[in-house]
TORTI-474883 format. One record per residue (C-alpha): residue in three letters; residue number from 1; z, x, y. Coordinates in nm, 2 decimals. Example, Ala and Ser with C-alpha at 12.3 -4.5 7.8 and 13.67 -1.06 7.14 Angstrom:
2
R,resn,resi,c3,c1,c2
R,ALA,1,0.78,1.23,-0.45
R,SER,2,0.71,1.37,-0.11
END
This chain:
500
R,resn,resi,c3,c1,c2
R,UNK,1,0.79,3.85,8.79
R,UNK,2,0.95,3.64,9.04
R,UNK,3,0.90,3.31,8.84
R,UNK,4,1.04,3.45,8.54
R,UNK,5,1.40,3.44,8.64
R,UNK,6,1.35,3.08,8.78
R,UNK,7,1.22,2.98,8.43
R,UNK,8,1.53,3.13,8.25
R,UNK,9,1.77,2.93,8.48
R,UNK,10,1.60,2.61,8.45
R,UNK,11,1.73,2.51,8.11
R,UNK,12,2.10,2.57,8.20
R,UNK,13,2.06,2.35,8.46
R,UNK,14,1.92,2.11,8.25
R,UNK,15,2.18,2.11,7.98
R,UNK,16,2.43,2.05,8.25
R,UNK,17,2.27,1.73,8.40
R,UNK,18,2.24,1.60,8.05
R,UNK,19,2.50,1.71,7.85
R,UNK,20,2.47,1.42,7.59
R,UNK,21,2.08,1.49,7.52
R,UNK,22,2.16,1.84,7.48
R,UNK,23,2.43,1.78,7.23
R,UNK,24,2.18,1.52,7.04
R,UNK,25,1.89,1.80,7.00
R,UNK,26,2.16,2.04,6.94
R,UNK,27,2.23,1.87,6.60
R,UNK,28,1.86,1.78,6.56
R,UNK,29,1.78,2.14,6.58
R,UNK,30,2.09,2.24,6.36
R,UNK,31,1.96,1.95,6.10
R,UNK,32,1.57,2.08,6.07
R,UNK,33,1.69,2.42,6.05
R,UNK,34,1.93,2.34,5.77
R,UNK,35,1.65,2.16,5.59
R,UNK,36,1.35,2.42,5.63
R,UNK,37,1.56,2.74,5.56
R,UNK,38,1.74,2.68,5.24
R,UNK,39,1.70,2.94,5.06
R,UNK,40,1.96,3.03,4.74
R,UNK,41,2.20,2.76,4.83
R,UNK,42,2.03,2.53,4.59
R,UNK,43,2.00,2.81,4.32
R,UNK,44,2.39,2.91,4.36
R,UNK,45,2.50,2.55,4.35
R,UNK,46,2.28,2.47,4.00
R,UNK,47,2.41,2.81,3.82
R,UNK,48,2.80,2.69,3.88
R,UNK,49,2.69,2.33,3.84
R,UNK,50,2.59,2.45,3.49
R,UNK,51,2.89,2.70,3.44
R,UNK,52,3.17,2.46,3.53
R,UNK,53,3.03,2.20,3.33
R,UNK,54,3.09,2.39,3.04
R,UNK,55,3.39,2.59,3.16
R,UNK,56,3.69,2.35,3.09
R,UNK,57,3.52,2.26,2.73
R,UNK,58,3.54,2.63,2.65
R,UNK,59,3.88,2.66,2.68
R,UNK,60,3.91,2.35,2.53
R,UNK,61,3.70,2.44,2.26
R,UNK,62,3.90,2.76,2.20
R,UNK,63,4.22,2.56,2.14
R,UNK,64,4.06,2.32,1.93
R,UNK,65,3.94,2.64,1.69
R,UNK,66,4.25,2.78,1.68
R,UNK,67,4.44,2.48,1.58
R,UNK,68,4.21,2.44,1.32
R,UNK,69,4.18,2.76,1.13
R,UNK,70,4.52,2.98,1.31
R,UNK,71,4.70,2.66,1.24
R,UNK,72,4.54,2.51,0.96
R,UNK,73,4.55,2.15,1.09
R,UNK,74,4.33,1.88,1.08
R,UNK,75,4.06,1.77,1.32
R,UNK,76,4.25,1.47,1.34
R,UNK,77,4.57,1.61,1.42
R,UNK,78,4.41,1.89,1.66
R,UNK,79,4.30,1.60,1.88
R,UNK,80,4.63,1.47,1.91
R,UNK,81,4.78,1.82,1.96
R,UNK,82,4.87,1.78,2.30
R,UNK,83,5.15,1.51,2.22
R,UNK,84,5.33,1.77,2.03
R,UNK,85,5.48,2.04,2.26
R,UNK,86,5.60,2.26,1.95
R,UNK,87,5.21,2.28,1.80
R,UNK,88,5.08,2.30,2.18
R,UNK,89,5.29,2.59,2.27
R,UNK,90,5.21,2.75,1.92
R,UNK,91,4.83,2.67,1.97
R,UNK,92,4.83,2.83,2.35
R,UNK,93,5.02,3.15,2.24
R,UNK,94,4.70,3.22,2.01
R,UNK,95,4.45,3.06,2.30
R,UNK,96,4.59,3.23,2.61
R,UNK,97,4.53,3.59,2.44
R,UNK,98,4.25,3.54,2.31
R,UNK,99,4.11,3.38,2.69
R,UNK,100,4.23,3.71,2.80
R,UNK,101,3.98,3.90,2.54
R,UNK,102,3.73,3.66,2.62
R,UNK,103,3.76,3.74,2.98
R,UNK,104,3.74,4.11,2.92
R,UNK,105,3.42,4.06,2.72
R,UNK,106,3.26,3.80,3.00
R,UNK,107,3.33,4.10,3.28
R,UNK,108,3.38,4.47,3.17
R,UNK,109,3.03,4.53,3.05
R,UNK,110,2.86,4.36,3.33
R,UNK,111,3.01,4.63,3.56
R,UNK,112,2.76,4.83,3.40
R,UNK,113,2.49,4.64,3.56
R,UNK,114,2.67,4.68,3.88
R,UNK,115,2.64,5.04,3.89
R,UNK,116,2.24,5.02,3.89
R,UNK,117,2.13,4.69,4.05
R,UNK,118,2.22,4.70,4.43
R,UNK,119,2.02,5.02,4.49
R,UNK,120,1.75,4.91,4.23
R,UNK,121,1.73,4.55,4.40
R,UNK,122,1.71,4.73,4.75
R,UNK,123,1.34,4.88,4.61
R,UNK,124,1.22,4.62,4.38
R,UNK,125,1.37,4.29,4.52
R,UNK,126,1.63,4.01,4.44
R,UNK,127,1.46,3.75,4.23
R,UNK,128,1.54,3.92,3.90
R,UNK,129,1.90,3.92,3.99
R,UNK,130,1.84,3.53,4.01
R,UNK,131,1.65,3.51,3.74
R,UNK,132,1.76,3.69,3.46
R,UNK,133,2.16,3.56,3.47
R,UNK,134,2.01,3.21,3.45
R,UNK,135,1.83,3.28,3.14
R,UNK,136,2.12,3.44,2.98
R,UNK,137,2.36,3.17,3.07
R,UNK,138,2.09,2.91,2.94
R,UNK,139,2.08,3.09,2.57
R,UNK,140,2.46,3.14,2.61
R,UNK,141,2.53,2.79,2.62
R,UNK,142,2.31,2.68,2.33
R,UNK,143,2.52,2.94,2.12
R,UNK,144,2.78,2.75,2.22
R,UNK,145,2.68,2.44,2.11
R,UNK,146,2.63,2.57,1.76
R,UNK,147,2.94,2.73,1.75
R,UNK,148,3.10,2.39,1.83
R,UNK,149,2.86,2.22,1.56
R,UNK,150,2.98,2.45,1.32
R,UNK,151,3.34,2.34,1.23
R,UNK,152,3.40,2.61,0.98
R,UNK,153,3.35,2.88,1.19
R,UNK,154,3.64,3.02,1.38
R,UNK,155,3.71,3.11,1.73
R,UNK,156,3.60,3.45,1.74
R,UNK,157,3.21,3.28,1.72
R,UNK,158,3.25,3.19,2.06
R,UNK,159,3.21,3.55,2.15
R,UNK,160,2.88,3.58,2.05
R,UNK,161,2.80,3.36,2.38
R,UNK,162,3.01,3.56,2.59
R,UNK,163,2.76,3.88,2.47
R,UNK,164,2.46,3.72,2.56
R,UNK,165,2.62,3.59,2.88
R,UNK,166,2.71,3.97,2.99
R,UNK,167,2.39,4.14,2.83
R,UNK,168,2.18,3.94,3.11
R,UNK,169,2.45,4.04,3.38
R,UNK,170,2.66,3.73,3.45
R,UNK,171,2.84,3.63,3.74
R,UNK,172,2.81,3.98,3.88
R,UNK,173,2.44,4.03,3.90
R,UNK,174,2.41,3.64,4.00
R,UNK,175,2.65,3.71,4.27
R,UNK,176,2.49,4.01,4.42
R,UNK,177,2.15,3.87,4.44
R,UNK,178,2.29,3.59,4.61
R,UNK,179,2.49,3.76,4.90
R,UNK,180,2.22,4.06,4.92
R,UNK,181,1.94,3.78,4.93
R,UNK,182,2.15,3.59,5.25
R,UNK,183,2.20,3.97,5.42
R,UNK,184,1.86,4.02,5.38
R,UNK,185,1.74,3.73,5.58
R,UNK,186,2.02,3.72,5.84
R,UNK,187,2.10,3.94,6.13
R,UNK,188,2.51,4.00,6.12
R,UNK,189,2.61,3.76,6.36
R,UNK,190,2.47,3.46,6.17
R,UNK,191,2.64,3.61,5.82
R,UNK,192,3.00,3.51,5.83
R,UNK,193,2.88,3.10,5.84
R,UNK,194,2.59,3.15,5.59
R,UNK,195,2.80,3.34,5.36
R,UNK,196,3.04,3.04,5.39
R,UNK,197,2.76,2.81,5.29
R,UNK,198,2.69,3.03,4.99
R,UNK,199,3.06,2.97,4.90
R,UNK,200,3.02,2.60,5.01
R,UNK,201,2.71,2.54,4.76
R,UNK,202,2.92,2.70,4.48
R,UNK,203,3.20,2.50,4.57
R,UNK,204,2.98,2.17,4.56
R,UNK,205,2.84,2.27,4.27
R,UNK,206,3.17,2.32,4.07
R,UNK,207,3.28,1.96,4.12
R,UNK,208,2.99,1.81,4.00
R,UNK,209,2.96,2.02,3.69
R,UNK,210,3.34,1.95,3.63
R,UNK,211,3.29,1.57,3.68
R,UNK,212,2.97,1.57,3.49
R,UNK,213,3.11,1.79,3.21
R,UNK,214,3.39,1.56,3.16
R,UNK,215,3.21,1.26,3.13
R,UNK,216,2.99,1.37,2.89
R,UNK,217,3.26,1.49,2.68
R,UNK,218,3.40,1.14,2.71
R,UNK,219,3.08,0.93,2.65
R,UNK,220,2.99,1.15,2.33
R,UNK,221,3.33,1.07,2.16
R,UNK,222,3.49,1.38,2.31
R,UNK,223,3.22,1.61,2.10
R,UNK,224,3.11,1.91,2.28
R,UNK,225,2.79,2.05,2.17
R,UNK,226,2.62,1.74,2.44
R,UNK,227,2.81,1.93,2.71
R,UNK,228,2.69,2.27,2.63
R,UNK,229,2.31,2.17,2.55
R,UNK,230,2.29,1.99,2.91
R,UNK,231,2.49,2.32,3.06
R,UNK,232,2.17,2.51,2.90
R,UNK,233,1.92,2.28,3.05
R,UNK,234,2.08,2.30,3.42
R,UNK,235,2.05,2.67,3.37
R,UNK,236,1.69,2.65,3.28
R,UNK,237,1.61,2.40,3.57
R,UNK,238,1.73,2.70,3.82
R,UNK,239,1.50,2.96,3.67
R,UNK,240,1.21,2.75,3.74
R,UNK,241,1.37,2.65,4.11
R,UNK,242,1.40,3.05,4.18
R,UNK,243,1.06,3.13,4.00
R,UNK,244,0.89,2.87,4.23
R,UNK,245,1.08,2.77,4.53
R,UNK,246,1.24,3.11,4.68
R,UNK,247,1.03,3.38,4.82
R,UNK,248,1.11,3.76,4.75
R,UNK,249,1.31,3.87,5.07
R,UNK,250,1.27,4.26,5.03
R,UNK,251,0.94,4.41,5.07
R,UNK,252,0.79,4.59,4.74
R,UNK,253,0.55,4.84,4.71
R,UNK,254,0.33,4.73,4.43
R,UNK,255,0.26,5.07,4.30
R,UNK,256,0.65,5.16,4.23
R,UNK,257,0.71,4.81,4.09
R,UNK,258,0.51,4.96,3.77
R,UNK,259,0.80,5.14,3.71
R,UNK,260,1.08,4.95,3.79
R,UNK,261,1.18,4.90,3.44
R,UNK,262,1.23,5.27,3.40
R,UNK,263,1.39,5.31,3.73
R,UNK,264,1.67,5.04,3.68
R,UNK,265,1.85,5.31,3.46
R,UNK,266,1.77,5.60,3.70
R,UNK,267,2.13,5.77,3.76
R,UNK,268,2.00,5.82,4.14
R,UNK,269,2.07,5.44,4.17
R,UNK,270,2.41,5.51,4.07
R,UNK,271,2.47,5.83,4.29
R,UNK,272,2.32,5.60,4.62
R,UNK,273,2.55,5.34,4.54
R,UNK,274,2.85,5.52,4.58
R,UNK,275,2.72,5.75,4.85
R,UNK,276,2.68,5.45,5.05
R,UNK,277,3.07,5.35,5.00
R,UNK,278,3.22,5.69,5.03
R,UNK,279,3.02,5.85,5.34
R,UNK,280,3.20,5.93,5.61
R,UNK,281,3.16,5.67,5.91
R,UNK,282,3.23,5.65,6.27
R,UNK,283,3.58,5.51,6.39
R,UNK,284,3.74,5.50,6.07
R,UNK,285,3.45,5.29,5.91
R,UNK,286,3.49,5.45,5.57
R,UNK,287,3.88,5.34,5.56
R,UNK,288,3.82,5.01,5.68
R,UNK,289,3.55,4.98,5.40
R,UNK,290,3.78,5.10,5.15
R,UNK,291,4.08,4.85,5.23
R,UNK,292,3.88,4.57,5.28
R,UNK,293,3.73,4.66,4.91
R,UNK,294,4.07,4.66,4.81
R,UNK,295,4.15,4.34,4.95
R,UNK,296,3.88,4.16,4.85
R,UNK,297,3.95,4.29,4.49
R,UNK,298,4.32,4.16,4.50
R,UNK,299,4.16,3.80,4.65
R,UNK,300,3.97,3.80,4.31
R,UNK,301,4.22,3.96,4.07
R,UNK,302,4.35,3.61,3.96
R,UNK,303,4.01,3.47,3.95
R,UNK,304,3.96,3.39,3.56
R,UNK,305,4.37,3.41,3.45
R,UNK,306,4.42,3.12,3.70
R,UNK,307,4.13,2.90,3.58
R,UNK,308,4.25,2.94,3.18
R,UNK,309,4.58,2.95,3.25
R,UNK,310,4.60,2.64,3.48
R,UNK,311,4.44,2.43,3.23
R,UNK,312,4.70,2.56,2.98
R,UNK,313,5.00,2.50,3.26
R,UNK,314,4.92,2.13,3.31
R,UNK,315,4.84,2.05,2.92
R,UNK,316,5.18,2.19,2.84
R,UNK,317,5.37,2.03,3.18
R,UNK,318,5.23,1.73,3.27
R,UNK,319,5.04,1.67,2.95
R,UNK,320,4.69,1.63,3.10
R,UNK,321,4.37,1.58,2.94
R,UNK,322,4.03,1.75,3.01
R,UNK,323,3.95,1.45,3.21
R,UNK,324,4.27,1.46,3.40
R,UNK,325,4.23,1.85,3.46
R,UNK,326,3.86,1.80,3.56
R,UNK,327,3.98,1.56,3.83
R,UNK,328,4.23,1.79,3.96
R,UNK,329,3.95,2.09,3.97
R,UNK,330,3.73,1.85,4.14
R,UNK,331,3.97,1.80,4.45
R,UNK,332,4.03,2.17,4.43
R,UNK,333,3.66,2.24,4.51
R,UNK,334,3.60,1.95,4.74
R,UNK,335,3.86,2.07,4.98
R,UNK,336,3.75,2.42,4.95
R,UNK,337,3.45,2.31,5.01
R,UNK,338,3.56,2.11,5.33
R,UNK,339,3.72,2.40,5.47
R,UNK,340,3.42,2.62,5.46
R,UNK,341,3.18,2.35,5.62
R,UNK,342,3.43,2.19,5.86
R,UNK,343,3.74,2.42,5.93
R,UNK,344,3.51,2.78,5.94
R,UNK,345,3.25,2.65,6.22
R,UNK,346,3.53,2.49,6.38
R,UNK,347,3.74,2.81,6.42
R,UNK,348,3.45,3.03,6.47
R,UNK,349,3.28,2.80,6.72
R,UNK,350,3.52,2.55,6.90
R,UNK,351,3.85,2.76,6.92
R,UNK,352,3.65,3.13,6.92
R,UNK,353,3.90,3.28,6.73
R,UNK,354,3.80,3.62,6.58
R,UNK,355,3.71,3.67,6.18
R,UNK,356,4.06,3.86,6.14
R,UNK,357,4.24,3.55,6.27
R,UNK,358,4.09,3.33,6.06
R,UNK,359,4.17,3.57,5.77
R,UNK,360,4.53,3.58,5.82
R,UNK,361,4.58,3.19,5.85
R,UNK,362,4.34,3.12,5.55
R,UNK,363,4.58,3.40,5.34
R,UNK,364,4.84,3.20,5.46
R,UNK,365,4.73,2.88,5.32
R,UNK,366,4.68,3.07,4.99
R,UNK,367,5.04,3.17,4.98
R,UNK,368,5.15,2.82,5.04
R,UNK,369,4.90,2.67,4.76
R,UNK,370,5.02,2.88,4.53
R,UNK,371,5.36,2.86,4.56
R,UNK,372,5.35,2.47,4.57
R,UNK,373,5.17,2.44,4.24
R,UNK,374,5.42,2.67,4.09
R,UNK,375,5.71,2.44,4.23
R,UNK,376,5.55,2.08,4.15
R,UNK,377,5.75,1.89,3.89
R,UNK,378,5.48,1.62,3.85
R,UNK,379,5.10,1.62,3.79
R,UNK,380,5.06,1.39,4.16
R,UNK,381,5.21,1.69,4.33
R,UNK,382,4.92,1.93,4.25
R,UNK,383,4.66,1.68,4.41
R,UNK,384,4.88,1.60,4.69
R,UNK,385,4.90,2.00,4.74
R,UNK,386,4.49,2.02,4.74
R,UNK,387,4.42,1.96,5.12
R,UNK,388,4.58,2.32,5.19
R,UNK,389,4.31,2.46,4.99
R,UNK,390,4.08,2.40,5.28
R,UNK,391,4.22,2.68,5.44
R,UNK,392,4.27,2.92,5.11
R,UNK,393,3.89,2.94,5.04
R,UNK,394,3.82,3.12,5.38
R,UNK,395,3.98,3.49,5.34
R,UNK,396,3.71,3.62,5.04
R,UNK,397,3.42,3.51,5.29
R,UNK,398,3.57,3.68,5.59
R,UNK,399,3.64,3.99,5.43
R,UNK,400,3.30,4.02,5.24
R,UNK,401,3.11,3.91,5.59
R,UNK,402,3.34,4.22,5.76
R,UNK,403,3.22,4.46,5.48
R,UNK,404,2.86,4.35,5.53
R,UNK,405,2.87,4.41,5.90
R,UNK,406,2.99,4.75,5.90
R,UNK,407,2.69,4.88,5.69
R,UNK,408,2.33,4.89,5.76
R,UNK,409,2.04,4.66,5.66
R,UNK,410,1.91,4.93,5.41
R,UNK,411,2.26,4.96,5.26
R,UNK,412,2.33,4.60,5.20
R,UNK,413,2.21,4.55,4.83
R,UNK,414,2.43,4.90,4.76
R,UNK,415,2.75,4.78,4.90
R,UNK,416,2.77,4.40,4.81
R,UNK,417,2.68,4.59,4.41
R,UNK,418,3.02,4.81,4.51
R,UNK,419,3.20,4.46,4.61
R,UNK,420,3.08,4.30,4.30
R,UNK,421,3.19,4.58,4.05
R,UNK,422,3.51,4.55,4.16
R,UNK,423,3.50,4.20,4.13
R,UNK,424,3.41,4.25,3.78
R,UNK,425,3.70,4.46,3.69
R,UNK,426,4.01,4.32,3.87
R,UNK,427,4.00,3.99,3.71
R,UNK,428,4.03,4.14,3.38
R,UNK,429,4.36,4.35,3.54
R,UNK,430,4.42,4.04,3.69
R,UNK,431,4.45,3.85,3.34
R,UNK,432,4.65,4.18,3.17
R,UNK,433,4.88,4.09,3.43
R,UNK,434,4.91,3.73,3.45
R,UNK,435,4.84,3.65,3.09
R,UNK,436,5.20,3.78,2.98
R,UNK,437,5.35,3.63,3.27
R,UNK,438,5.27,3.26,3.18
R,UNK,439,5.36,3.36,2.80
R,UNK,440,5.70,3.50,2.90
R,UNK,441,5.78,3.17,3.12
R,UNK,442,5.61,2.89,2.99
R,UNK,443,5.89,2.78,2.73
R,UNK,444,6.15,2.83,3.05
R,UNK,445,6.20,2.63,3.38
R,UNK,446,6.03,2.83,3.58
R,UNK,447,5.67,2.77,3.39
R,UNK,448,5.48,2.80,3.71
R,UNK,449,5.63,3.15,3.80
R,UNK,450,5.30,3.33,3.75
R,UNK,451,5.18,3.12,4.05
R,UNK,452,5.47,3.28,4.28
R,UNK,453,5.29,3.63,4.18
R,UNK,454,4.95,3.47,4.24
R,UNK,455,5.12,3.44,4.57
R,UNK,456,5.24,3.75,4.63
R,UNK,457,4.89,3.92,4.56
R,UNK,458,4.77,3.69,4.89
R,UNK,459,5.00,3.92,5.11
R,UNK,460,4.77,4.22,5.08
R,UNK,461,4.47,4.11,5.24
R,UNK,462,4.68,4.01,5.55
R,UNK,463,4.82,4.34,5.58
R,UNK,464,4.44,4.50,5.58
R,UNK,465,4.34,4.26,5.85
R,UNK,466,4.64,4.34,6.08
R,UNK,467,4.58,4.73,6.02
R,UNK,468,4.19,4.67,6.10
R,UNK,469,4.28,4.44,6.38
R,UNK,470,4.53,4.75,6.55
R,UNK,471,4.27,4.99,6.47
R,UNK,472,4.00,4.79,6.67
R,UNK,473,4.21,4.79,6.99
R,UNK,474,4.25,5.15,6.99
R,UNK,475,3.86,5.23,6.99
R,UNK,476,3.74,5.29,7.33
R,UNK,477,3.41,5.24,7.29
R,UNK,478,3.32,4.86,7.27
R,UNK,479,2.99,4.88,7.14
R,UNK,480,3.09,5.03,6.82
R,UNK,481,3.01,4.80,6.52
R,UNK,482,3.40,4.70,6.48
R,UNK,483,3.32,4.44,6.78
R,UNK,484,3.12,4.27,6.50
R,UNK,485,3.40,4.10,6.42
R,UNK,486,3.44,3.95,6.75
R,UNK,487,3.08,3.79,6.77
R,UNK,488,3.10,3.43,6.79
R,UNK,489,2.91,3.17,6.54
R,UNK,490,2.65,2.94,6.63
R,UNK,491,2.58,2.66,6.39
R,UNK,492,2.27,2.59,6.56
R,UNK,493,2.14,2.92,6.48
R,UNK,494,2.30,3.04,6.17
R,UNK,495,2.00,2.89,5.95
R,UNK,496,1.74,3.04,6.11
R,UNK,497,1.59,3.31,5.86
R,UNK,498,1.54,3.64,6.06
R,UNK,499,1.29,3.80,5.83
R,UNK,500,1.11,3.82,5.46
END
């Protein structure tokens, strides 16, 4: 018994005597843990690389189809329509409304799956949630290639690909699977940075997809089919990676798994999901969960609308083509990635800032970045404002982590599915709000007015985080779950897999 304390105190003494050696070991430990414990990060990287490879091309294809079939112009005229502002505005009038309807079809039906998948995956595992959306996305891309090849088909045929996409769960199911998987294999104190690394994988995959998609489009003489076919191949590769290289994080009862298909549509799954969210919790936990859910919903409200409107905005105001827009999106994602990989660990580990503090600062960064986009008068100004996105990317990670820390391990899949449902619904609301704003102001001197609205939305998460901070100060018991927001992150330990 007497020897144990002395053994425990020896390592700190050695660390003091040899700080450089300890630092070297820590870095080496971090590198080893990073490599050996990578799990879903490559899967989400490939998924978003495949998705973004085709994303800009789908929007461009919509404008091309509108030009050909709504405006009855020739293919040659449609290729250079960007040089005629009057015709470009007319085409965008049709295209932006169509994109809004497509957003509804891409997201709303997925909410149905969100009602069931959380509770279901808590019983039968997460791998199905990672495989099925990639299969659907692969088929969806092949359908888009067919629609692009058939020049006589109008833009409505693009909705066929959307139908396949949502029938297999789309982004909602993929996101639920990834976030639930990370929650399964990490402890609460390590979850903020692991969620951040998942987001970083997304932000790393996005510029890769955009860049490759743009180069393929240009290499094949501005034809869409090769882009969609290669995107389909990426999704197919992802299916193989998940199937063979990711092991299940949930212990599945073999006997129960025989009925998993029938269990999927069990109404009890819906009941368990919503009971998890609405049940009473100590220290105003239920109210905090509700407010945090509202905050993450507001964060994601402009997601799809901004993605589609920014392309049309830059085409109209700065005469950007798909390649230039792809470069801008790449810069956007790269700085978001740097924020998650550099700023988040720096603020948490070195400065020891609380999650709430980081979230508030990030929200102010979001407000500033949107205002700068709205007031830009030259295209280069958008690139100059891109470094601010290093801050703007952190808020959603912080809020999701705070939600995850307030529920038990057995409730992770259920609460994450509630988040995913909200993320599936609110972009539709965002599109319904922001698209008319853009259409109403695109011919005025304030073409970027829609970005001022997006900046205004970023105020709400700040108010929620301030409220929760005040509530935490009133809690007498320091051992409550709210103190999890104070847990520092150790980058050396964050990659360790706690359990399978």
